[in-house]
Structure formats: C-alpha cells, structure tokens
N, C-alpha and C positions, 0 to 999 in steps of 0.2 A: 407707209410708216417710215421709210428712209428719210422723207422730208421732215417729218415730225421728230425723228431723232437728231437729225442734223440742226433743227431750230432748238431743241433743248440742249444739245452739246455747245451750241454758240451763245446761250443765253437768251435767245428770243422768247423762250417760254420756261417755265420751271418744271412742269409736269406734262404728261401726256394722259388723257383719259378716254373712256368710252362711256356711253349712255343709251339706254333705250328702256321701252316699257314690256317688253317680253323677257322674263327673267331667264328662260330657257336660252334663248339666243345670245343675251349678254354673258351668260356663263359659258356658252360655247366659244364665243369670240375670246373671252377672257383667257381661255384654255390655249388659244393659238397666238396671241400677240403679247407682246411685253408693253404694259401700261403701268402707270403709277396709282390710278385710281379709277373706280368705275361707278357710275349712279345708275340705279335702278328706280325709275319713276313709276312706281307700282302700286301706289297706295300701300305700302308696306303695313302689316298687323302680324301679330304673333299666330294668328290663324291661317295664314298664307304660308304654308310650308315649302312652296316651290321657290320661293327667293331664298330661303335658307339651304334648300338643295342644290339649287342651280349655282348660286354665285357665291355664297360665303364660304364653302369648301375651297373652291378655285382661288378665290382672293387670299384666303389665309395661306394656303399652299405656296403661293406666288409672292406673299408679301404686299399685297395690293390692297390700298384702302377702299373700303366699300361704303357708298352712301344709299341708303335705302330710305325712299320717301313716298 
C-alpha cells in the first residue's frame, strides 16, 4: 500500500482501488485499507443481498466509490 500511496501522491496514478468476485472478502479488505474505489465483479442483482451487506456499508462509511457488476 505504501508504494501505491506514493504513486498517487506523486501523480503517477489518480486513484487506488481493489477488486474481487467474493463480496465478503472485498468488504473485509475494504474495511482494512484506504482506497478510493472498489469493484465487485459478482453479477450484481437486487436479489443478491450479500454485496449490499458486505461492500456497500463499508464503502459508504469510508466515502469509497463502489462499482458492482
């Protein structure tokens, strides 16, 4: 994470993000690291509540953008 933060601070990248297809793990990591965005490649639908339970609350609390696909 230090390397990524340095890259952002020096303008090499604009954002730091995480991604995964296991919403529970993405939510867990999101609670432990500082990122700007997270992506859950999970075939998101309104019927799959785990994404809403695992990722969205943590993202909202930290002000992190969340992409759910």
